[in-house]
N, C-alpha and C positions, 0 to 999 in steps of 0.2 A: 485328515483334510487340511489342517494347518500346515503340516509338512509338505503336502502336495502343492499348496499355494506358494509356500516359500521357495520350493524348487522351481516353480514356474517363473516367479519373480527373479530368481537368481539367473535362470537361463536368459530372460529378457535383458538383465543387466549385462551379461557377457556378450550378448548379441549387440547391445548398444555400443559396447567398447569396440567391437569389430567394425561396426558401421562408422564410428568416429575416426578410425584410422584410415578409412577409405572414402570418407565423405567429400563431396564437392557440392557446390551451390545448386547444381541442377538436380541432384538426387536427394538432397536434404529433405527430411521430414521428421516431425516429432513422433515418438513411439508411445502409443496409448497403453497405459497400464490397465490391465484388464482383470487383475485379481486383487483381492484384499478388501477389507471393509471400507477403506477410504473411497473406493469407487463402486461399492456394492450397496451402500446405505442409500435408501430412498428417502426423500423428504421434499420440503419446499425451502431449499437453501437460498440464502440471500447474500450474506457477507462471509468473508474468509480472511483470516489474519495469521501470519507466521511470526513466531518468536521462540527463542530458546528458553523455555520456562524452567528447565532444570540445570542450565549452565553446563551442558555436556558437549557443546560445540555444534550440535545439530538443532536446526530450527523446527519446532513443532507446529501443528496446525489446529486452529479452532475454526469451526464452521457453524454459522447460525441457521436456525430454521424458523419459519414464520407461518402464520395463517392457520395453523392447526393446533397450537398450544403444545407442540411436541418438544422434546428435549433437544438442546443443542448438542453438537458433536465435537469431540476432541481426540486428536490422533498424535501419539507420542512417536517421534522419529528416533528409531533405535540405531541409526547409522547406516550408511550406504543405501539409503532409500527404502528401508523397511519401516513399517508403521505398526503400532499396536493401538487399537481403539481403547481409550481409557474411559471407564464407566464408574459409576458410584462415587464420584467426587462432586464437589459443589458445582463445578462448571457444567456438568452434564445432568444434574439432578433437577434443575429448574425447568419446568415447562413454561413456555411463553411465546409470544409472537415477536421473535427477535430478528433484527435486520443488521444494523451496523455494529462493528466491534473494533476495539483498538487496544493494543498492548502498550504498557509503559510502566516504569518503576516509579510509582506515585510516592512511595514513602522512602525512596533512596536507600533501600536496605540491601541492594545487590541482586534482586530478582524482579522479574516483570510481573505486573498486576494486569487485570483485564476489566474493561468496561464494555457493557453490551446495551445497545439501544433497542427498546421495545415499543411497538406500536399498539394500537387498540386501547389507549389510555391505561396501559399497564406500567407499573413501576419498572425502571431500568435496573440492570444488574451490575454490581460492582464487587469484584473478587480480589482479595489481597492474597498474594503468594506467601505461603508459610515456609518456603525454601526446603520442603521435604516431600515434594510432589503432591502436596495437598493445598487447598485454598480455603480461606474463610470468607464467607459472604458478608459484606458490610450492609447492614439493614438500617443504619442510622444516617441522618443528614439529608440535605436538600436533594442531592443528586440521585437518590434512590427512593424518594418519596414524592415524586413529581406528578405521576399519573398523566403524562402527556402522550402524544402520538409521535414518538421519537424514531426517526429513520437513520440518522447518521451521528457519528461521534468521532472525535480525534483529540489526542493529547498534544500539548505544546507548552513550553514555558514562555508565556507571552510577556511577562514582566522581567525576565532574565534574573530571577532570584535564586535559580538553581533547583526549583521545584516545579514539577509538571502540573499544569492547569488543564482544563477540559472544556471543549466546545461540544454542545449537543444541539443538533438541528431537528426541529419539530415540524410536522405537517399540519394540514387542516387549519392554517393561519393561526396556529398557536405560537406564542413567543419562543424564539430560540433562546438558549441559555449559555452563558459563559460562567464557568465555575473556577474559583480561585483556590489554590492549594493552601491549606492552613499550616503547612510545614510539619504536619504530623501524619500526613496521609489522608486527611479529610478534605472534602471539597465543599466550598461555600459559594452559594449563588451570588454572583456579582450583578446587582441590579443597575449600577451606575455606569453603564456602557451602552453605546449605540448598538452593539451586537445583541444584547439581551432585549432591546426595544423592538427588534424586527419581528413581525408576526406574519410571515409569508408561509408558503408551503415548501419547506426545505427538504431536499432529498439527498444531497451530497455536499461534501466540503473538502477543503485542502488547506493546510497551513503551509506557507512558503514565504520566503523573503524576496518579494518581487522587485524591490528597489535597491537591494544590496546595501542596506544601512545597518545590518546586524540585528534588526528587530523583525520578529516573525509576524507576517501578515496573514489574512484569512480570506479565502475565496469561498463563496457559498452558492451552490447550484439549487435553483428553485423551479417550481412549476409557475413560471412567470419570468420576470426580470431577475437576473442573478445579481449577487452583491460582492463587492470587493471592499474590505476593511483595511485601511492603512494603519499600522501601529506607529503612533507618534511618541512613544516612550511614556514612562511613568505609569504604565498599565492602562493607557488610554488609546482609543482608536478614533479615526474619523472615516466616514463612509465616502468612498470615491464615486463620483458621478460623472456622467457625460463623456465616458470613454467606452470604446466598443465592447469590451467584455461584459458590461453591465447595462447595455442599451438594447439588446436583442431579446425579444420575447420568445419563449419556448417552454417546452416541458422537459427541463434538464434533469435527468435521473442521476447524473454523476459528473464528476470532474476529476482530472488528474493533471499534475504539474510536473514539468521537467525541462531541462535545458537541452532540447532536441537538436539544436544546431551548434552546440558547443561554443557559444559566444559569451558565456559567463552570465547570462540572464535567463531566468526561469520563465518558461512559456506555459500556456494554459490550453488544455483540451477539454471540451464539453461534449458529453454524450446526451443526445436528445431523443426522446421517445417518438416524437413526430417532427418531421422536418429534418434538414441536414445537420450533421454534427459540425462543431466549430473548433477551429484551431487559431489561437491568438498568439502571434509572435511578439515577444517582448522587445521593444525598441530601446528601452532605457528611458530615464527621465520621466517615468510614470506613464509612458505611452505604449500602446499595443497596435499591431497591425493584424487585421483579419486576413487569413490565408484563403484566397478564393479558389484558385485553381490547383487542386491537389486531390489525389485519390482519397485522402483522409477526410476531405470535406465534400466529396461528391455524392455520398450515399445518403439515403433516407430509409433506414432499416429498423426503426424502433430499437434504438440502442439504449443500453443500461450501464454496463461497466466499461472500464478502460484501464490500461496499465502500461507503463513504459518499462522496457528492459532490453538490454543489448544481448539478444539471444544468439547472435553469430559472432560476438566478441570482436567486432571490427572497430569499436570506439564510438559508434553512433547508437543512440537509443531508438529501438524499434517500438512499435505500438500494436497492442491487440485491443479490439473493441468487441464487447459481447452484445449480442442482439437477441431478439425474440425470433430465433431462426438461425441460419448460418452465421457464424461469427466472422470477423474481418481481421486479418493480420497484415500489417504494413511494414515492409523492410525499409529502413532509413539508410540512405546513401548520401552522406554529406548534406543533410537537411532536405533532401528530396526523397519522396516516398514511392514505393512500388507495392501494389496490392498482390499478395501471394495467395492465389485462389486454390491451389492444389494441395496445400498443407492440411493435415488431418484436423487441426483445431478450427479450420475454416469450413469444414465439410460435415461436422457433426451438428445436425440441426436440433437444437434444444432451446428451452426457455432459460437462457443464460443470464446471470446477474453479476455478482462480484467476481473479479478475476485477479490473479496474483502471479507474479514471477518469483521463483525462489530456487536456488540451487540446493534442493533437498538431499541430493546424494553426494554433495561436496566434491564433484568432479570438475568444477570450474565453469560449467555451462548451465544457463538458466533454464529451469524446467517450468511447467505451467500447470496451475490449478484453476478450474472454472467451477463456480457454484451454480447449480441449476435448480430452478423451481419446478412447478408442475408435477411434483412427485416423480421426478426423473433422477437417475443417479448422477452424482457429480463426476467430473472428468479430471484425470491426472495424466499429464504427458511428460515423458522423459525426453530430454534434449540429447541426441547422440553426439553432438559436438562437432568440431572441426579442428584445424591445426592452428587456429589463432590462440594467442596467449591471453592471460587474464590475471587479475589480482583482486582480492577482497579485503575490505577494511572493517574491522569491528572497533568502534569507539566507546570508551568508558569515561564518563564524565566524573569529575571531582568537584570543582567549583561549579561547573554546569551540572544539569540534571544527570543522574547516573546513566540513563538510557541514551544520553547524548542526542536526543531529539532536537532538531534545529541546527545541529552541527553541519558545517559545509566542508566537504572533502574534494580536493582537486588533484587529479593525476596529471603531471606535466610530461609531455613527450615532445622533445625538441621545442618548437614554438606552439605546439598544440596543447590545449587544456581540456580535460574532461572533468566536469563538475557534477556532483550529486549532493543532495541534502538528506540527512537522516530524517525520516518522516514516519508518522504513526497512521497515515491514511494515504494509500497510493493506488487503490484499485477501483474507485468510483462504484457505481451500481449499488448504492446504499452502504457498501462497506468492503474494503479490501486493503490488505497491508502486506507488502512484499517481505517485510522483516526488517530488522535493525542492522543487519550486516550488509554493507554496501558492496555491490558487484561492479567491476569495471572490466570491459573488454579492451585489450590494448593492441590487437592485431599482431603483426610480426615485429613491432618495435619494442624495445625495452624502455620503460619509463625512466625519466631522469630523477623525479622526486614525487613524493606525496605530501601535499600541504593540507593541514587541518585547521579550520577556523572555528573555534568553539563559541557557543553563545555567550560565555563569560567575557570574550574579547581576547583570550589567550590563543596562541598559535603553536602548532606542533609541525614538525617536518621530518620526513625520512628521505635521505639521499640514496640514490641508486637502489630502490626497493627491489627485492627479489620478486620475480614473476611466478605465476602459477602457485600461489600460496595465500593464506589469510594472514593479514597483519593486524595484530591487536595494538591499538594506540590508546594509552591512558593519559588523560589530561594532566599536564604538569610534569610529565616524565620526559 
């Protein structure tokens, strides 16, 4: 049976290569992967997060389950898009009502660790990577003995000391929590911050540097008014009030941030369960504009997840929004959006939650994973690709945190700049992470350079980078 499934997947892979050579914009569609445990497991999946846990160059997938105290799921990527379901390790032995999840190298030992947010007043999970395809569950400390109703979580080095810290968002008007890394891989509750003083009903979060000052800021999606926390340095934050992203009331299930118009400023998308979704264009100087007339903001579809990714490799970030029903895919053309209604991911009616883009088969084209609830199977779509070029960037921090979370990478093409930030939360809907390897579509043009701005303040640069390959950039080299 396993041989039969592998043959089916291989045939699908060859077919996708044929399609990619003959693809045009009118005939393009994602190819639904129909075989394998990754799409055959049933559950109440909420979050999904990609990361290369065994440092073999392929990013692997962790998926959370909730509401039934069932085990979470982990799939090892064996290369070229094949997966093995990994069982009987710490990640998959714990039953819980899990939602958000986030990867990051907490102890700076060269491999990624995992944090999982649990609801129903259950303790959260924190797993340290042993660098031998096993994990040790950390049962000590504040972060795993909280008994809160936690929906979301995300790593970031908020004080730029080279060690990843953690935000955990709680529901039912329980206080959110900011944890400080003790520089040995432990997480200590930071009570002396406005972030930990908030007691709303939080469902989503995103770390991003909205004002380009080199300090990572935090946006929090709530059932009610959302929050924006400005990092003012020295490990302190101030809450930003009276600007549009924090003055609109709604049931915001998730948020995702990206520079969708390539102006060097990171914008905010908010997915709402009732009412229309919101897109806030960053104008700089701490100001945002609400985009009123756009297909992205016209719908009221009970949305949960969202994720940005350049699936057609034209240099513009496209957007998928997951809904309780048909999902929505928006193609970006120089900052303007077109809803693509005939794509397969937009016609599979499911109770969809977290969503992630990831080039899991390493062919240069972003594929798509959607986590479904309601005891429905999850969805994996392969991107057949087109003739546009691409490059990927893997950053390794030295003075900065090893995972390089918070690092900003810019690809320069003539006078055009395409910017991304390495992030530990990208998919909204309680939890989604596209992975730590950044993907850039560059169209038909060859980039002039790749510029890396590290959280430490250091800079790296590659002149005339090769296209259609992955570049590994180590801080200080």
